[in-house]
ZAPA-256594 format. One record per atom (N, C-alpha, C): residue in one letter; atom name; x, y, z. Coordinates in steps of 0.02 Angstrom, whole numbers, plus 32768, in hexadecimal, padded with zeros to 4 digits. Layout:
{torza "A", "CA", {X, Y, Z}};
...
This chain:
{torza "X", "N", {2FD1, 1968, DC88}};
{torza "X", "CA", {2FD0, 1995, DCBC}};
{torza "X", "C", {3008, 1986, DCEB}};
{torza "X", "N", {3029, 19B5, DD01}};
{torza "X", "CA", {3066, 19AB, DD2E}};
{torza "X", "C", {304E, 1995, DD73}};
{torza "X", "N", {3066, 195E, DD88}};
{torza "X", "CA", {3050, 1942, DDCB}};
{torza "X", "C", {3061, 1975, DE08}};
{torza "X", "N", {3097, 1999, DDFE}};
{torza "X", "CA", {30A9, 19C7, DE32}};
{torza "X", "C", {306D, 1A01, DE33}};
{torza "X", "N", {3062, 1A19, DDFA}};
{torza "X", "CA", {302D, 1A4B, DDF7}};
{torza "X", "C", {2FE8, 1A33, DE0C}};
{torza "X", "N", {2FD7, 19F4, DDFD}};
{torza "X", "CA", {2F9E, 19DA, DE10}};
{torza "X", "C", {2F96, 19D5, DE61}};
{torza "X", "N", {2FCC, 19C5, DE84}};
{torza "X", "CA", {2FCA, 19BE, DECA}};
{torza "X", "C", {2FC5, 1A00, DEE6}};
{torza "X", "N", {2FE4, 1A38, DEC6}};
{torza "X", "CA", {2FDC, 1A7C, DEDD}};
{torza "X", "C", {2F93, 1A98, DEDD}};
{torza "X", "N", {2F71, 1A85, DEA9}};
{torza "X", "CA", {2F32, 1A98, DE9C}};
{torza "X", "C", {2EFF, 1A6E, DED1}};
{torza "X", "N", {2F14, 1A2E, DED3}};
{torza "X", "CA", {2EEA, 1A0C, DF04}};
{torza "X", "C", {2EF5, 1A29, DF4E}};
{torza "X", "N", {2F32, 1A3B, DF5D}};
{torza "X", "CA", {2F3F, 1A55, DFA3}};
{torza "X", "C", {2F1C, 1A97, DFA7}};
{torza "X", "N", {2F17, 1AC1, DF74}};
{torza "X", "CA", {2EF5, 1B00, DF74}};
{torza "X", "C", {2EA7, 1AF9, DF82}};
{torza "X", "N", {2E8E, 1ABF, DF62}};
{torza "X", "CA", {2E40, 1AB3, DF68}};
{torza "X", "C", {2E3D, 1A9B, DFB2}};
{torza "X", "N", {2E66, 1A6F, DFC9}};
{torza "X", "CA", {2E5F, 1A54, E008}};
{torza "X", "C", {2E67, 1A93, E03F}};
{torza "X", "N", {2E98, 1AB9, E031}};
{torza "X", "CA", {2EA0, 1AF7, E05C}};
{torza "X", "C", {2E61, 1B23, E05D}};
{torza "X", "N", {2E48, 1B2B, E023}};
{torza "X", "CA", {2E0D, 1B57, E019}};
{torza "X", "C", {2DD2, 1B3A, E03C}};
{torza "X", "N", {2DC7, 1AF3, E034}};
{torza "X", "CA", {2D94, 1AD3, E056}};
{torza "X", "C", {2D99, 1AD8, E09E}};
{torza "X", "N", {2DD3, 1ACC, E0BF}};
{torza "X", "CA", {2DE8, 1AD2, E100}};
{torza "X", "C", {2DD7, 1B19, E11C}};
{torza "X", "N", {2DEA, 1B4A, E0F7}};
{torza "X", "CA", {2DDE, 1B8D, E10C}};
{torza "X", "C", {2D94, 1B99, E109}};
{torza "X", "N", {2D6C, 1B80, E0DC}};
{torza "X", "CA", {2D23, 1B8A, E0D5}};
{torza "X", "C", {2D02, 1B6C, E116}};
{torza "X", "N", {2D16, 1B2C, E125}};
{torza "X", "CA", {2CFC, 1B06, E160}};
{torza "X", "C", {2D0C, 1B2E, E19E}};
{torza "X", "N", {2D49, 1B4B, E1A6}};
{torza "X", "CA", {2D5D, 1B6F, E1E1}};
{torza "X", "C", {2D32, 1BA7, E1E5}};
{torza "X", "N", {2D28, 1BCC, E1AA}};
{torza "X", "CA", {2CFE, 1C07, E1AE}};
{torza "X", "C", {2CB7, 1BFD, E1C3}};
{torza "X", "N", {2C99, 1BC6, E1A7}};
{torza "X", "CA", {2C58, 1BAD, E1B9}};
{torza "X", "C", {2C4F, 1BA0, E203}};
{torza "X", "N", {2C80, 1B7C, E21E}};
{torza "X", "CA", {2C7E, 1B69, E266}};
{torza "X", "C", {2C80, 1BAC, E292}};
{torza "X", "N", {2CB3, 1BDF, E27D}};
{torza "X", "CA", {2CBA, 1C1A, E29F}};
{torza "X", "C", {2C78, 1C47, E29F}};
{torza "X", "N", {2C57, 1C43, E262}};
{torza "X", "CA", {2C1F, 1C6B, E259}};
{torza "X", "C", {2BE8, 1C4D, E283}};
{torza "X", "N", {2BDF, 1C07, E28B}};
{torza "X", "CA", {2BA9, 1BEC, E2AE}};
{torza "X", "C", {2BBA, 1BF5, E2F7}};
{torza "X", "N", {2BF5, 1BEF, E30E}};
{torza "X", "CA", {2C06, 1C04, E34F}};
{torza "X", "C", {2BF0, 1C50, E361}};
{torza "X", "N", {2C01, 1C79, E335}};
{torza "X", "CA", {2BEA, 1CBF, E341}};
{torza "X", "C", {2BA0, 1CC6, E347}};
{torza "X", "N", {2B7A, 1CA5, E31D}};
{torza "X", "CA", {2B32, 1CA8, E323}};
{torza "X", "C", {2B1A, 1C92, E361}};
{torza "X", "N", {2B33, 1C54, E377}};
{torza "X", "CA", {2B20, 1C39, E3B6}};
{torza "X", "C", {2B2E, 1C67, E3F7}};
{torza "X", "N", {2B69, 1C86, E3F2}};
{torza "X", "CA", {2B7A, 1CBA, E429}};
{torza "X", "C", {2B4E, 1CEE, E422}};
{torza "X", "N", {2B40, 1D0E, E3E7}};
{torza "X", "CA", {2B18, 1D4B, E3DF}};
{torza "X", "C", {2ACF, 1D37, E3F5}};
{torza "X", "N", {2AB1, 1D00, E3E7}};
{torza "X", "CA", {2A72, 1CEC, E3FF}};
{torza "X", "C", {2A6F, 1CE9, E44C}};
{torza "X", "N", {2AA2, 1CCB, E468}};
{torza "X", "CA", {2AA9, 1CCA, E4B9}};
{torza "X", "C", {2AA6, 1D0F, E4CF}};
{torza "X", "N", {2ACA, 1D45, E4B2}};
{torza "X", "CA", {2AC8, 1D85, E4CC}};
{torza "X", "C", {2A80, 1DAA, E4C7}};
{torza "X", "N", {2A54, 1D8C, E491}};
{torza "X", "CA", {2A1B, 1DB0, E484}};
{torza "X", "C", {29E3, 1D88, E4A4}};
{torza "X", "N", {29F1, 1D58, E4CF}};
{torza "X", "CA", {29B7, 1D37, E4F2}};
{torza "X", "C", {2990, 1D5C, E521}};
{torza "X", "N", {2953, 1D52, E52C}};
{torza "X", "CA", {292C, 1D7D, E555}};
{torza "X", "C", {2946, 1D72, E59F}};
{torza "X", "N", {2934, 1DA5, E5C9}};
{torza "X", "CA", {2947, 1DA9, E610}};
{torza "X", "C", {2926, 1D6B, E637}};
{torza "X", "N", {2932, 1D6C, E671}};
{torza "X", "CA", {2918, 1D34, E69C}};
{torza "X", "C", {28CE, 1D33, E699}};
{torza "X", "N", {28B1, 1CF8, E6A2}};
{torza "X", "CA", {2868, 1CEB, E6A1}};
{torza "X", "C", {284C, 1CF9, E6E2}};
{torza "X", "N", {281A, 1D1F, E6EC}};
{torza "X", "CA", {27FD, 1D2A, E738}};
{torza "X", "C", {27E6, 1CEB, E753}};
{torza "X", "N", {27F4, 1CE5, E791}};
{torza "X", "CA", {27D8, 1CA6, E7B8}};
{torza "X", "C", {278F, 1CA3, E7B8}};
{torza "X", "N", {2774, 1C6C, E7C0}};
{torza "X", "CA", {272D, 1C63, E7C4}};
{torza "X", "C", {270A, 1C97, E7F5}};
{torza "X", "N", {272D, 1C9B, E82C}};
{torza "X", "CA", {270E, 1CC8, E861}};
{torza "X", "C", {270B, 1D10, E845}};
{torza "X", "N", {2742, 1D27, E820}};
{torza "X", "CA", {2741, 1D68, E808}};
{torza "X", "C", {270C, 1D71, E7D1}};
{torza "X", "N", {2707, 1D3D, E7A3}};
{torza "X", "CA", {26D0, 1D40, E76D}};
{torza "X", "C", {268D, 1D4B, E78C}};
{torza "X", "N", {267F, 1D20, E7C0}};
{torza "X", "CA", {263D, 1D27, E7DA}};
{torza "X", "C", {2630, 1D70, E7FE}};
{torza "X", "N", {2666, 1D86, E81D}};
{torza "X", "CA", {265A, 1DC8, E839}};
{torza "X", "C", {2653, 1E00, E807}};
{torza "X", "N", {267D, 1DFB, E7D1}};
{torza "X", "CA", {2670, 1E27, E798}};
{torza "X", "C", {262C, 1E26, E77C}};
{torza "X", "N", {2616, 1DEF, E76E}};
{torza "X", "CA", {25D1, 1DE9, E756}};
{torza "X", "C", {259D, 1E04, E788}};
{torza "X", "N", {25A3, 1DF5, E7C6}};
{torza "X", "CA", {256E, 1E0A, E7F7}};
{torza "X", "C", {2571, 1E54, E801}};
{torza "X", "N", {25AC, 1E74, E7E9}};
{torza "X", "CA", {25AD, 1EBC, E7EF}};
{torza "X", "C", {2596, 1EE1, E7AF}};
{torza "X", "N", {2582, 1EB4, E77C}};
{torza "X", "CA", {256C, 1ECD, E742}};
{torza "X", "C", {25A0, 1ED9, E709}};
{torza "X", "N", {25D9, 1EB7, E712}};
{torza "X", "CA", {260D, 1EBD, E6D8}};
{torza "X", "C", {25FB, 1E84, E6A1}};
{torza "X", "N", {2610, 1E91, E666}};
{torza "X", "CA", {2607, 1E63, E62D}};
{torza "X", "C", {264C, 1E5D, E610}};
{torza "X", "N", {2660, 1E21, E5F6}};
{torza "X", "CA", {269F, 1E16, E5D9}};
{torza "X", "C", {269D, 1E38, E590}};
{torza "X", "N", {26D4, 1E5F, E57F}};
{torza "X", "CA", {26D5, 1E78, E53B}};
{torza "X", "C", {271F, 1E69, E520}};
{torza "X", "N", {2727, 1E81, E4E5}};
{torza "X", "CA", {2775, 1E7D, E4CB}};
{torza "X", "C", {27A0, 1EA5, E4F5}};
{torza "X", "N", {2787, 1ED9, E514}};
{torza "X", "CA", {27B6, 1F05, E536}};
{torza "X", "C", {27BF, 1EED, E580}};
{torza "X", "N", {279C, 1EC1, E59B}};
{torza "X", "CA", {279C, 1EAA, E5DB}};
{torza "X", "C", {2756, 1E9C, E5F6}};
{torza "X", "N", {274A, 1EAB, E635}};
{torza "X", "CA", {270E, 1EAB, E652}};
{torza "X", "C", {26F2, 1EE8, E65B}};
{torza "X", "N", {26BB, 1EFD, E63C}};
{torza "X", "CA", {269E, 1F41, E637}};
{torza "X", "C", {2660, 1F44, E65F}};
{torza "X", "N", {265B, 1F7A, E687}};
{torza "X", "CA", {2623, 1F81, E6B5}};
{torza "X", "C", {25E2, 1F9B, E68E}};
{torza "X", "N", {25AD, 1F73, E6A0}};
{torza "X", "CA", {256C, 1F8A, E681}};
{torza "X", "C", {2539, 1F90, E6C2}};
{torza "X", "N", {2539, 1FC7, E6E2}};
{torza "X", "CA", {2511, 1FD5, E720}};
{torza "X", "C", {24CA, 1FD9, E70C}};
{torza "X", "N", {249C, 1FC1, E736}};
{torza "X", "CA", {2456, 1FCE, E728}};
{torza "X", "C", {2449, 201A, E72E}};
{torza "X", "N", {246B, 2040, E759}};
{torza "X", "CA", {2467, 2084, E75D}};
{torza "X", "C", {24B1, 209B, E74C}};
{torza "X", "N", {24BB, 20B0, E70B}};
{torza "X", "CA", {24FF, 20BF, E6F4}};
{torza "X", "C", {251C, 2103, E71A}};
{torza "X", "N", {255D, 2111, E718}};
{torza "X", "CA", {257B, 2145, E739}};
{torza "X", "C", {2574, 2181, E701}};
{torza "X", "N", {253D, 21A7, E706}};
{torza "X", "CA", {2533, 21E1, E6D6}};
{torza "X", "C", {2542, 2226, E6F1}};
{torza "X", "N", {2548, 2254, E6C9}};
{torza "X", "CA", {255A, 2297, E6DF}};
{torza "X", "C", {2529, 22CA, E6B9}};
{torza "X", "N", {2522, 2305, E6D9}};
{torza "X", "CA", {24F9, 233D, E6C1}};
{torza "X", "C", {2520, 2358, E684}};
{torza "X", "N", {24FC, 2384, E65F}};
{torza "X", "CA", {251B, 23A2, E625}};
{torza "X", "C", {255A, 23D1, E63E}};
{torza "X", "N", {2592, 23C5, E620}};
{torza "X", "CA", {25CA, 23F0, E630}};
{torza "X", "C", {25E7, 23E1, E679}};
{torza "X", "N", {25D4, 23B2, E693}};
{torza "X", "CA", {25E9, 23A8, E6DB}};
{torza "X", "C", {2615, 2366, E6E0}};
{torza "X", "N", {2646, 236A, E714}};
{torza "X", "CA", {266A, 2333, E72E}};
{torza "X", "C", {265A, 231D, E772}};
{torza "X", "N", {261F, 233C, E78E}};
{torza "X", "CA", {260F, 2332, E7D2}};
{torza "X", "C", {25EF, 22EB, E7DB}};
{torza "X", "N", {2601, 22C5, E80C}};
{torza "X", "CA", {25E7, 227E, E819}};
{torza "X", "C", {25B2, 2287, E845}};
{torza "X", "N", {2579, 2266, E83A}};
{torza "X", "CA", {253F, 2263, E861}};
{torza "X", "C", {2547, 2233, E89C}};
{torza "X", "N", {2520, 2235, E8D2}};
{torza "X", "CA", {2522, 2210, E908}};
{torza "X", "C", {2519, 21C8, E8FB}};
{torza "X", "N", {24E3, 21BA, E8D6}};
{torza "X", "CA", {24D3, 2172, E8C1}};
{torza "X", "C", {250F, 214B, E8A2}};
{torza "X", "N", {252D, 2169, E870}};
{torza "X", "CA", {256E, 2148, E856}};
{torza "X", "C", {25A1, 2149, E886}};
{torza "X", "N", {25AA, 2175, E8AE}};
{torza "X", "CA", {25E0, 216E, E8E5}};
{torza "X", "C", {25D8, 2130, E910}};
{torza "X", "N", {2599, 2123, E923}};
{torza "X", "CA", {2590, 20EA, E94D}};
{torza "X", "C", {259E, 20A8, E922}};
{torza "X", "N", {2582, 20AB, E8E7}};
{torza "X", "CA", {258D, 2071, E8BE}};
{torza "X", "C", {25DB, 2064, E8AF}};
{torza "X", "N", {2606, 2098, E8A2}};
{torza "X", "CA", {2649, 208F, E89C}};
{torza "X", "C", {266A, 2070, E8DE}};
{torza "X", "N", {2656, 208C, E914}};
{torza "X", "CA", {266F, 2070, E959}};
{torza "X", "C", {2662, 2028, E961}};
{torza "X", "N", {2628, 2010, E94E}};
{torza "X", "CA", {2619, 1FCA, E955}};
{torza "X", "C", {263E, 1FA1, E923}};
{torza "X", "N", {2647, 1FBE, E8E1}};
{torza "X", "CA", {2665, 1F9B, E8A8}};
{torza "X", "C", {26B2, 1F96, E8BD}};
{torza "X", "N", {26D0, 1FCB, E8D8}};
{torza "X", "CA", {2717, 1FC6, E8E4}};
{torza "X", "C", {2721, 1F94, E91E}};
{torza "X", "N", {26F5, 1F91, E94D}};
{torza "X", "CA", {26F6, 1F5D, E989}};
{torza "X", "C", {26F7, 1F18, E96B}};
{torza "X", "N", {26C2, 1F0E, E944}};
{torza "X", "CA", {26C0, 1EC8, E921}};
{torza "X", "C", {26F5, 1EB5, E8F7}};
{torza "X", "N", {2712, 1EE0, E8CD}};
{torza "X", "CA", {2746, 1ED1, E89F}};
{torza "X", "C", {2785, 1EC0, E8C4}};
{torza "X", "N", {2796, 1EEA, E8F7}};
{torza "X", "CA", {27CD, 1EDA, E923}};
{torza "X", "C", {27C3, 1E99, E947}};
{torza "X", "N", {278D, 1E88, E95C}};
{torza "X", "CA", {277B, 1E4D, E984}};
{torza "X", "C", {2791, 1E0E, E959}};
{torza "X", "N", {2787, 1E10, E91D}};
{torza "X", "CA", {2792, 1DD7, E8F3}};
{torza "X", "C", {27E0, 1DDB, E8CB}};
{torza "X", "N", {2800, 1E16, E8E1}};
{torza "X", "CA", {2844, 1E1D, E8C8}};
{torza "X", "C", {284E, 1E3F, E886}};
{torza "X", "N", {2819, 1E6A, E873}};
{torza "X", "CA", {2820, 1E88, E833}};
{torza "X", "C", {2830, 1ED4, E849}};
{torza "X", "N", {2864, 1EF2, E82D}};
{torza "X", "CA", {2876, 1F33, E83B}};
{torza "X", "C", {288E, 1F5A, E7FC}};
{torza "X", "N", {288B, 1F3D, E7C4}};
{torza "X", "CA", {28A4, 1F5F, E789}};
{torza "X", "C", {2864, 1F6C, E75F}};
{torza "X", "N", {285A, 1FAB, E757}};
{torza "X", "CA", {281F, 1FC2, E737}};
{torza "X", "C", {2831, 1FFE, E705}};
{torza "X", "N", {2807, 200A, E6D7}};
{torza "X", "CA", {280A, 2047, E6A7}};
{torza "X", "C", {27C5, 206B, E6AE}};
{torza "X", "N", {27D3, 20AE, E6B5}};
{torza "X", "CA", {278E, 20D9, E6B8}};
{torza "X", "C", {278C, 2102, E67B}};
{torza "X", "N", {2758, 20FD, E655}};
{torza "X", "CA", {2754, 211F, E617}};
{torza "X", "C", {271E, 2150, E61A}};
{torza "X", "N", {2731, 2190, E60E}};
{torza "X", "CA", {2704, 21C6, E612}};
{torza "X", "C", {26E7, 21D4, E5C8}};
{torza "X", "N", {26A4, 21E1, E5CA}};
{torza "X", "CA", {2682, 21EE, E58A}};
{torza "X", "C", {2653, 222E, E590}};
{torza "X", "N", {2645, 2251, E55C}};
{torza "X", "CA", {2617, 228C, E558}};
{torza "X", "C", {25E6, 2281, E525}};
{torza "X", "N", {25BA, 22AD, E521}};
{torza "X", "CA", {2589, 22B9, E4E5}};
{torza "X", "C", {25B3, 22E1, E4B3}};
{torza "X", "N", {2593, 22F5, E477}};
{torza "X", "CA", {25B8, 2313, E44A}};
{torza "X", "C", {25AA, 2362, E444}};
{torza "X", "N", {2598, 2380, E47F}};
{torza "X", "CA", {258C, 23C8, E480}};
{torza "X", "C", {25D0, 23E5, E493}};
{torza "X", "N", {25E9, 2410, E46D}};
{torza "X", "CA", {2626, 2439, E478}};
{torza "X", "C", {265A, 241C, E448}};
{torza "X", "N", {2699, 2435, E454}};
{torza "X", "CA", {26CB, 2424, E421}};
{torza "X", "C", {26EE, 23E1, E43A}};
{torza "X", "N", {270C, 23C5, E40C}};
{torza "X", "CA", {2737, 237F, E422}};
{torza "X", "C", {2760, 2395, E457}};
{torza "X", "N", {2789, 23C4, E459}};
{torza "X", "CA", {27BA, 23D0, E490}};
{torza "X", "C", {2797, 23D5, E4CD}};
{torza "X", "N", {2761, 2400, E4D1}};
{torza "X", "CA", {273D, 2408, E50C}};
{torza "X", "C", {2722, 23C4, E52B}};
{torza "X", "N", {2709, 239F, E4FB}};
{torza "X", "CA", {26EA, 235B, E511}};
{torza "X", "C", {271F, 232A, E52A}};
{torza "X", "N", {275E, 2329, E50C}};
{torza "X", "CA", {278D, 22FB, E51F}};
{torza "X", "C", {27A6, 2310, E568}};
{torza "X", "N", {27AF, 234B, E56F}};
{torza "X", "CA", {27C0, 236B, E5B3}};
{torza "X", "C", {2785, 235C, E5EB}};
{torza "X", "N", {274D, 2361, E5D3}};
{torza "X", "CA", {2714, 2351, E608}};
{torza "X", "C", {270C, 2307, E616}};
{torza "X", "N", {271B, 22E3, E5E0}};
{torza "X", "CA", {271C, 229A, E5ED}};
{torza "X", "C", {2759, 2282, E616}};
{torza "X", "N", {2791, 22A4, E610}};
{torza "X", "CA", {27CC, 229A, E63E}};
{torza "X", "C", {27B5, 22A9, E686}};
{torza "X", "N", {2795, 22DF, E692}};
{torza "X", "CA", {2782, 22F5, E6D7}};
{torza "X", "C", {274D, 22BF, E6EC}};
{torza "X", "N", {2727, 22A8, E6C6}};
{torza "X", "CA", {26EE, 2277, E6E0}};
{torza "X", "C", {2718, 2236, E6F5}};
{torza "X", "N", {2745, 2222, E6CB}};
{torza "X", "CA", {2769, 21E4, E6DE}};
{torza "X", "C", {2792, 21EE, E71F}};
{torza "X", "N", {27A9, 2228, E727}};
{torza "X", "CA", {27D8, 2235, E75D}};
{torza "X", "C", {27AC, 223B, E7A0}};
{torza "X", "N", {2772, 225A, E79B}};
{torza "X", "CA", {2745, 2259, E7DD}};
{torza "X", "C", {272F, 2219, E7F3}};
{torza "X", "N", {2722, 21EC, E7C0}};
{torza "X", "CA", {270E, 21A5, E7D3}};
{torza "X", "C", {2753, 2180, E7EB}};
{torza "X", "N", {2788, 218B, E7CB}};
{torza "X", "CA", {27C5, 216B, E7E9}};
{torza "X", "C", {27D3, 2185, E830}};
{torza "X", "N", {27CB, 21BD, E83D}};
{torza "X", "CA", {27D3, 21D5, E881}};
{torza "X", "C", {27A6, 21B3, E8B3}};
{torza "X", "N", {276B, 21A8, E8A0}};
{torza "X", "CA", {273E, 217D, E8CD}};
{torza "X", "C", {2756, 2139, E8D8}};
{torza "X", "N", {2773, 2117, E8A1}};
{torza "X", "CA", {2787, 20D3, E8AD}};
{torza "X", "C", {27C9, 20DC, E8DD}};
{torza "X", "N", {27F5, 210A, E8D3}};
{torza "X", "CA", {282E, 2115, E903}};
{torza "X", "C", {2813, 211F, E944}};
{torza "X", "N", {27E1, 214E, E94F}};
{torza "X", "CA", {27C8, 2153, E998}};
{torza "X", "C", {27AD, 2116, E9B1}};
{torza "X", "N", {279C, 20E7, E98C}};
{torza "X", "CA", {2779, 20A9, E9A1}};
{torza "X", "C", {27B0, 2070, E9A5}};
{torza "X", "N", {27EE, 207F, E9A2}};
{torza "X", "CA", {2821, 204E, E9AE}};
{torza "X", "C", {2846, 2033, E96E}};
{torza "X", "N", {2838, 2049, E933}};
{torza "X", "CA", {285E, 2035, E8F7}};
{torza "X", "C", {289C, 205D, E8F5}};
{torza "X", "N", {28D3, 203B, E8E6}};
{torza "X", "CA", {2914, 205D, E8DD}};
{torza "X", "C", {290D, 2086, E89A}};
{torza "X", "N", {2925, 20C4, E8A3}};
{torza "X", "CA", {291F, 20F3, E864}};
{torza "X", "C", {2942, 20D9, E830}};
{torza "X", "N", {2981, 20BD, E83A}};
{torza "X", "CA", {29AB, 20A5, E7FF}};
{torza "X", "C", {298E, 206B, E7D8}};
{torza "X", "N", {2957, 2050, E7F1}};
{torza "X", "CA", {2938, 2013, E7CA}};
{torza "X", "C", {28F2, 2030, E7A5}};
{torza "X", "N", {28EB, 206E, E7A5}};
{torza "X", "CA", {28B0, 2089, E784}};
{torza "X", "C", {28C6, 20B1, E746}};
{torza "X", "N", {28B2, 209D, E709}};
{torza "X", "CA", {28C3, 20C0, E6C7}};
{torza "X", "C", {2888, 20E7, E6BF}};
{torza "X", "N", {2899, 2120, E6A9}};
{torza "X", "CA", {2861, 214C, E693}};
{torza "X", "C", {2867, 2157, E645}};
{torza "X", "N", {2829, 2162, E625}};
{torza "X", "CA", {2823, 2165, E5D8}};
{torza "X", "C", {27EE, 219C, E5CA}};
{torza "X", "N", {27FE, 21CF, E5A5}};
{torza "X", "CA", {27CE, 2204, E596}};
{torza "X", "C", {27BA, 21F7, E54C}};
{torza "X", "N", {277E, 21E4, E53F}};
{torza "X", "CA", {2765, 21DA, E4FB}};
{torza "X", "C", {2745, 2214, E4DE}};
{torza "X", "N", {2725, 2248, E503}};
{torza "X", "CA", {2700, 227C, E4E1}};
{torza "X", "C", {26C8, 225B, E4CD}};
{torza "X", "N", {26AB, 2274, E48F}};
{torza "X", "CA", {2671, 2254, E474}};
{torza "X", "C", {267C, 2222, E43C}};
{torza "X", "N", {26BB, 2205, E443}};
{torza "X", "CA", {26CD, 21CE, E410}};
{torza "X", "C", {26A3, 218F, E40D}};
{torza "X", "N", {268F, 217B, E442}};
{torza "X", "CA", {266A, 213C, E450}};
{torza "X", "C", {2625, 213F, E46E}};
{torza "X", "N", {25F8, 215E, E451}};
{torza "X", "CA", {25B1, 2166, E46B}};
{torza "X", "C", {258F, 211C, E474}};
{torza "X", "N", {2565, 211A, E4A7}};
{torza "X", "CA", {2541, 20DB, E4AF}};
{torza "X", "C", {24F8, 20EA, E497}};
{torza "X", "N", {24E6, 2125, E485}};
{torza "X", "CA", {24A5, 213C, E471}};
{torza "X", "C", {24AD, 2172, E442}};
{torza "X", "N", {2478, 217F, E416}};
{torza "X", "CA", {2476, 21B8, E3E8}};
{torza "X", "C", {247C, 21FA, E40F}};
{torza "X", "N", {24A8, 2223, E3F7}};
{torza "X", "CA", {24AB, 2267, E411}};
{torza "X", "C", {2476, 2299, E3F1}};
{torza "X", "N", {244B, 227A, E3D0}};
{torza "X", "CA", {2417, 22A4, E3AC}};
{torza "X", "C", {23DD, 22B4, E3D7}};
{torza "X", "N", {23D6, 2299, E413}};
{torza "X", "CA", {23A0, 22AB, E440}};
{torza "X", "C", {23C3, 22B1, E486}};
{torza "X", "N", {23A1, 22D8, E4AB}};
{torza "X", "CA", {23B3, 22E5, E4F5}};
{torza "X", "C", {23BB, 22A7, E51A}};
{torza "X", "N", {2392, 2277, E513}};
{torza "X", "CA", {2396, 2236, E537}};
{torza "X", "C", {23D9, 2214, E525}};
{torza "X", "N", {23E9, 2211, E4E2}};
{torza "X", "CA", {2423, 21F0, E4CB}};
{torza "X", "C", {245D, 2212, E4E7}};
{torza "X", "N", {2463, 2255, E4E6}};
{torza "X", "CA", {249C, 227D, E4FE}};
{torza "X", "C", {24A6, 2271, E542}};
{torza "X", "N", {2473, 2267, E56D}};
{torza "X", "CA", {2473, 2255, E5B4}};
{torza "X", "C", {2499, 2217, E5C2}};
{torza "X", "N", {2488, 21E7, E598}};
{torza "X", "CA", {24AB, 21A5, E5A1}};
{torza "X", "C", {24F6, 21A2, E58F}};
{torza "X", "N", {2503, 21D2, E55F}};
{torza "X", "CA", {254E, 21D6, E54B}};
{torza "X", "C", {2577, 21FD, E57B}};
{torza "X", "N", {255C, 2220, E5AB}};
{torza "X", "CA", {2581, 2243, E5E2}};
{torza "X", "C", {2590, 2214, E619}};
{torza "X", "N", {25BC, 21EA, E617}};
{torza "X", "CA", {25CA, 21B8, E63F}};
{torza "X", "C", {2617, 21A4, E646}};
{torza "X", "N", {2625, 2174, E677}};
{torza "X", "CA", {2661, 2151, E678}};
{torza "X", "C", {2657, 2105, E671}};
{torza "X", "N", {2686, 20E1, E654}};
{torza "X", "CA", {2687, 209B, E653}};
{torza "X", "C", {26C0, 2086, E67D}};
{torza "X", "N", {26AC, 204C, E6A1}};
{torza "X", "CA", {26EA, 202E, E6C9}};
{torza "X", "C", {26FE, 1FED, E6A7}};
{torza "X", "N", {2736, 1FE0, E69A}};
{torza "X", "CA", {2751, 1FA4, E67C}};
{torza "X", "C", {2782, 1F7F, E6A8}};
{torza "X", "N", {2778, 1F43, E6B8}};
{torza "X", "CA", {27AA, 1F1A, E6DD}};
{torza "X", "C", {27DC, 1EFE, E6AA}};
{torza "X", "N", {281D, 1F14, E6B2}};
{torza "X", "CA", {284C, 1EFC, E67D}};
{torza "X", "C", {287D, 1EC9, E69C}};
{torza "X", "N", {28A4, 1EAC, E670}};
{torza "X", "CA", {28D8, 1E77, E68D}};
{torza "X", "C", {290B, 1E90, E6B8}};
{torza "X", "N", {2922, 1E70, E6EA}};
{torza "X", "CA", {2953, 1E86, E717}};
{torza "X", "C", {2991, 1EAA, E6F4}};
{torza "X", "N", {29AB, 1ED8, E714}};
{torza "X", "CA", {29ED, 1EF4, E6F8}};
{torza "X", "C", {29E6, 1F3F, E715}};
{torza "X", "N", {2A1E, 1F6A, E700}};
{torza "X", "CA", {2A1B, 1FAD, E714}};
{torza "X", "C", {29E9, 1FD8, E6EF}};
{torza "X", "N", {29CB, 2007, E70E}};
{torza "X", "CA", {299D, 2030, E6E7}};
{torza "X", "C", {29C2, 205B, E6B9}};
{torza "X", "N", {29A0, 2068, E67F}};
{torza "X", "CA", {29C4, 2095, E64D}};
{torza "X", "C", {29BE, 20DE, E663}};
{torza "X", "N", {29E7, 210E, E64B}};
{torza "X", "CA", {29E1, 2150, E657}};
{torza "X", "C", {29B2, 2177, E634}};
């Protein structure tokens, strides 16, 4: 075997190994950077967690979701907010602002009576009427995200009048800090 040729082959192997190591290091660096970008938002302070729990919120994959003893429900085909929920929203807005929480998502829901388009629009109006109550009680409008689910996420069976009544609702979710989505 020609010594010159042997050296050239050895150099290619060394270069190949070096390139592989460099690629591995670059890939690992990319994974670390990507993981940092996907890390969860800031963790609520103890005072905020206590306030959320006292108001009836429970931690979920989406954030802190409201589970009221008396949920914010609507009549069939209506986006009208009743007086009881208005008072609850006013108190909730006050408590959340008091502990420094101002970023929320309001999700409108419906039963399955009517078309998909009709129900998405009705759930949008329900989310909007609740958002307006939060704004009227000191929440900045820009920090309130609205989501219209229509009948996509029922909490009860739509086969009974009682189940449909429970599905005509809004959910309030406390989400990580940042600008509200449009």
